[in-house]
Residue, then its C-alpha position, 0 to 999 in steps of 0.5 A: m115484690a107483691e106477695n102473689d108474685k112469689d110463686f113465679l119467682v121460684p125457679m124450677d129444676n124440672p118444669e116438664e113435670h108440671i106442664v099443663l096438658v092440652p086436651v087430646d080433642e083439641q087439634g091444629k091451631d085450636r091447641v095453641r088457642w087452648c093454651v092461650d086461653n087456659i094456661e095462666k101466664f102463658c105467652v107464645l113468644p118463646w117459640i117464635n120470637l127473639h129480641t136484642t138489646p142495643s148491644g146485641d144480647i138476647k132476650l125473649c122480648c122487648n118487655i123483658q127486664w134489662n138484665s134477664f137474658v137468654t144465656k149459655q151454660d156459663e150463664q153469659p148472654f147469647n149475642l146475635g152478633r157473635d153466636d150462631i142463631d141455631t145454637i141460640w134458638n135450640s139452647g137449653n135456656m130457650n127450652y127451659n124458658r118454653q117449658m116454664h110457660r107451659t107450666g102456667l107459673g111464668l118466669p121471673a124475667c116476665e114480671e113486668c107483664y104480670i105487674q102491668e096486668r094487675n095495674t091496667g088489665h092489659s100487657p104485651r103478653i096479652g097483646q102478643n098472644s092475641e096478635w099471633l093467634q089472629r096472624q095464624e088465621r091468615d098465614p099457614a107458615i105462622e100456624k106451623a110455627l106455633l104448633p110446638t107451643a102445645s107440644t109436651m116434648k122437653f127437646h125439640n128442634f124448633g127451626l128458627p125464629i119467625s119474629l125478630e125484635l132488633r135494637l140496633g145500637n143507640n144512635c139517636n137524634f133525640q134526648c127523651i126525658s124517659c130515655w137512657g144512655v143505652s138507647s140514645n147516644l145523645v142522652d149518654k153524652e149529656r149525662r156524662n158531661l153533667i157528672e163530669t162537670k159536677q152539675v149532677n153530684e152525690i151531695e145535691h142529687e144522690y139517687i140520680h147521680k148513683t143511677w146515672k153512674h151505673e147507667l154510664d157503667t152499662v154503656d161502657s161495658s156494652n158494645l153498642k156500635d158494631w155487633f150488628e155489622t159483624e159477619t156472624y150477625y149478617n149470616n144469622f139474618k141471612k138464615m132467618a130471612p126467607n121465613l121471617r114473618r115479622l121484623y121489628t126494628t128500633g134503636g136509637e132512631p131506625t131511619l138513621i141506622k144503615s143496617n136496617y137498609k141492608m136487612m130490607q135488601m136481604l129480605l127482598d133478595a130472599d123474595n120475602t116481601e110478605c114479611s111484616f116490616e115494623y119499626t118505631s120512629n120519632m118521625s123527625t127525619w124523612n130519608p128517601e132511601f129508607y122509604n123507597r125500600l120500604e115501599k116494596f114490602k106488602n105489610v108494614e107497621i109504622q109505629m110512631s112514638l108521640d108523647g104529646v103535641g107542641e110544647i109538650a112534645e118538645y119538652i118530653r121528646y127533647g130534640t123534637d121540632w113539632k112542625v117538622v115531625s107533623e109534616n113527616i107524620n102527614k107524609a107517612f099517612e099519605l104513603a100508607s093511604d093506598r096500601p091496605g097491608w100498611k098499618i100506622k100505630v101511635y104509642s105514647v109513654l104515659q108518664a107524670f108530664n103527659y097523662r093530662h095532655l094526650v086528648p090533643l094528640w087524639e085530636f091531631l091524629r084524627e085530623v091527619s087520619d081523616k085528611h088521608n082516609k087512613k085508620c090508625d091505632w093509639w095505645p098508652i104505655s105506662i112508664y116504670s123506669p125511671e120511677y120518678l117519671g111515673l104516675t106515682s109521682i103525682a098525688k092520687e087525688q089529682r089523678m083521680d080527678y082527671a081519670d073521672k074527666l077522661q071518660e067524659e073527654f073520651e065519649k065526647f071525642n068518639a061522638n064523631l062516628d065518621s072519623a078514621f080515628r077513634v079511641g076504643q073502650l079498652t084503650v081508654d080503660t087501660y089509660s084510666n086504670s094506669i092513672r088510677n091504680p098506682e100508689y103515690n110515692p113522695f120520694h118519687a115526687e121529690y125526685l121528679k122536681v130534682y130531675t126537672d130542675i137538672l133538665d131545665k138547667s142543662r137544656n135551658l128550658n122551663g119545665k117547672e112552669l110548663f108542668h107546675e100542677e104536676l110538679n106540685s100536686w102533693k102540696e095543693 
């Protein structure tokens, strides 16, 4: 923990006494903008958004640490498949979270955003504040939902969330190297087998063995299968459906999860085609039933998880057949091409094995964007867990060399002014800062080699050769 983090890691008994007051001359939606611009560590999400873990337990957003939940008086997490949404949304813990955001001190649970802001200059908190300020300009319902962010009231009936982020179990057809068993049943199956057969053991792989044992215990103690099929869950969703402005869903792989189909139909039954339906997909499948329903929504955001192209993609996102994935990406661009309310965003998990291999992905996206005349955005997300997959595993000298070259590659790439796909300066600055700033950690570097050796043997791959420079950066 950094020294300057200590202030927001101290809980407050009476946060309402420390609330930053909004000037009286600020009116309406300008009051919300004032909070965003003037209150340090302020975030709009506690007033409009809820997030579920793959087991249905409630958190404030997707970037919150795994064990930081919205809790009841007995400190047990609320669960969207078991607890009433009105009770969750207007609970004492939710109100406390809102008040802490108004103090400018932030929350311990939000530490990931604060760390990212120091390392890269950006974070999901900053991005979400900007996104919702823009949305309120277009939608009076969002403006109304955001107004309580500027209120000084300790207790307030905030209605219901207008934004949901749902992780519906762990049913997935991929075994990404950055993933864990809570988000992929195939990763869970593989790791159980490796531990049970002692291919991963306490003697040779002490740290990974300990981490994976804890992970398997987490899976065993979580209900990852049916909480999103309960009567309580669907009653909760039915209450929210008429006024939802954003539904984000992932898994697992959302196109494989039938509950998503039912939720789409419930939104349609509520005559809410204005809701922005957003989902993150590995683009490995093309299910006509899913896309036929999706076509009925005016606002859609297809978020593609792509960590490289070709053999880089097939190693990092194990299960990828790049030919199939690229075909499905083209289908998605074609479907979105004549729908102005549809957006395509591509996110790459920035990690040790791909930080030098993402420009070919830019080139692929430019080709597809220009082919279908459809703009798309790309953004790198720095990995923090598992630590040994992060940039701390790469010698800083090697990273700095590439960061220097990156600006040249960026300028050369953007020389084509007529392309539908361009990379922004803020994006490349975030990318560059994410490469430059982390401090090298020899322990992480050593365990990156150990982890690669485990994967290569289990999956019959040759990551040691494919990523030779990355794995030996500290020796060269």
